[in-house]
Structure formats: structure tokens, C-alpha cells
C-alpha positions in Angstrom: 32.1 -4.2 -11.4 30.5 -1.0 -10.0 27.0 0.1 -10.8 28.4 3.1 -12.7 30.6 0.8 -14.8 27.5 -1.3 -15.6 25.5 1.8 -16.6 28.4 2.9 -18.8 28.5 -0.5 -20.5 24.7 -0.4 -21.0 24.8 3.1 -22.5 27.6 2.1 -24.8 25.7 -1.0 -26.0 22.4 1.0 -26.5 23.9 4.2 -27.9 27.0 2.9 -29.7 29.4 4.6 -27.3 29.3 7.0 -24.4 31.5 9.3 -22.5 31.6 10.5 -18.9 29.3 13.4 -19.7 26.6 11.0 -21.0 27.0 8.8 -17.9 26.8 11.8 -15.6 23.7 13.1 -17.4 21.9 9.7 -17.2 22.9 9.4 -13.5 21.3 12.8 -12.8 18.1 11.7 -14.6 18.0 8.5 -12.6 18.5 10.4 -9.3 15.6 12.6 -10.2 13.4 9.5 -10.8 14.6 8.0 -7.5 13.8 11.2 -5.6 10.3 11.3 -7.0 9.7 7.6 -6.2 10.9 7.9 -2.6 10.2 10.1 0.3 7.3 10.1 2.8 4.8 8.9 0.2 6.8 5.7 -0.3 6.8 4.9 3.4 3.1 5.7 3.7 2.3 3.5 0.6 4.4 0.6 1.9 2.6 0.8 5.3 -0.7 0.7 3.5 0.2 -2.3 1.3 1.7 -4.1 4.3 -1.5 -3.6 6.2 -3.4 -5.2 3.3 -0.9 -8.1 3.0 -2.8 -10.4 5.4 -6.0 -12.3 4.6 -7.8 -11.3 7.8 -7.0 -7.6 7.4 -7.8 -7.6 3.7 -11.1 -9.4 4.2 -12.1 -6.8 6.9 -11.4 -4.0 4.5 -13.4 -5.7 1.7 -16.3 -6.4 4.1 -16.4 -2.7 5.2 -16.1 -1.5 1.6 -19.0 -3.7 0.4 -21.1 -2.9 3.5 -20.7 0.8 2.8 -21.5 1.6 6.4 -20.1 1.3 9.9 -19.9 -2.2 11.3 -19.6 -3.1 15.0 -16.6 -5.1 16.0 -19.0 -8.0 17.0 -20.2 -8.2 13.4 -16.8 -9.4 12.1 -16.6 -12.6 14.3 -19.2 -14.6 12.4 -17.5 -13.7 9.1 -13.9 -14.4 10.0 -12.4 -17.7 11.0 -10.0 -16.2 13.6 -10.1 -15.4 17.3 -11.6 -12.2 18.7 -8.1 -11.1 19.7 -6.9 -11.6 16.1 -9.8 -9.5 14.8 -9.0 -6.8 17.4 -5.4 -6.8 16.4 -6.2 -6.6 12.7 -8.6 -3.7 13.3 -5.9 -1.8 15.2 -3.4 -2.3 12.4 -5.9 -1.2 9.8 -6.7 1.9 11.9 -3.0 2.7 12.3 -2.5 2.4 8.5 -5.3 4.9 7.9 -7.5 2.3 6.1 -10.4 2.4 8.7 -11.8 4.7 11.2 -13.2 3.7 14.6 -15.5 5.3 17.0 -16.9 4.3 20.3 -20.7 4.2 20.5 -21.7 3.4 24.1 -20.0 0.1 24.9 -19.4 -0.8 21.2 -16.7 0.1 18.8 -17.8 0.8 15.2 -15.6 0.7 12.1 -15.8 2.2 8.6 -13.5 2.0 5.6 -11.8 5.3 4.8 -11.9 7.0 1.4 -8.4 5.9 0.7 -9.2 2.2 1.5 -12.2 2.4 -0.8 -10.1 4.0 -3.6 -7.5 1.2 -3.3 -10.2 -1.5 -3.5 -11.8 0.2 -6.5 -8.4 0.3 -8.2 -7.8 -3.4 -7.4 -11.2 -4.4 -8.7 -10.7 -2.4 -11.8 -7.3 -3.8 -12.5 -8.7 -7.3 -12.7 -10.5 -6.3 -15.8 -7.3 -5.3 -17.6 
């Protein structure tokens, strides 16, 4: 059974009958929804969520968010139970995802959560209260 046939059956069940015009109209509405849900924003959002989908990376973001200031790369090691190379890799992924910024200060690298990262964490924290 094709997806169009299933849609036609659904519309017939829900609306007591449907013709080709009604199926075409509904398909057009669904295609508009799909276009609005997709595109560059979808790819960007999936990249952001993928970057957060790891305990080390998520904890780094939470630490930076709570700190509210720049932290040196060396300040993460005592807080995370992973190797220095894993921390470095996580920081690179978070930077690539636009969740943190980094700058070189002499021989040290300093990191800060971006406004977008802070907004995501505020939204997550707020959603726990729902």
C-alpha cells in the first residue's frame, strides 16, 4: 500500500469519505509543513543536538554555563573523568557546533559557552518544571 493510499484511507475514516481533490489538498498542506520543518535550520539543529548527545560534551557545556565566564582547558581535567585528549576532542566538537567559543591567551586556550548554548540549557532546565 502506498503512502498516498494510506492517507486516502485515513481521510476517508476521519471525514467520512474523500476524493482525489481532498487528498491533493492535504498532500499540499503536508508538503508545506515538511518544507518549513526542513532546510538549513534542520541540519544546524541536528548538529547542535548531536554535539550535546555525549556525557562529556554535555557536562562541559553545563560547566561553562554555570561558571558564566571563560574557563581554561586545564580547568576541565579535574572535573571530568576522561583523558586530556578526550577533553580536547570534545571541546573541538562543541566549538564546531557553535556551542562554545575559544581564544588563545598566551599559551592557554580559554573557552566560553555561546548565547545559543546558554539558551538551549535554559530551555532544558525550564522544561524539567513542566
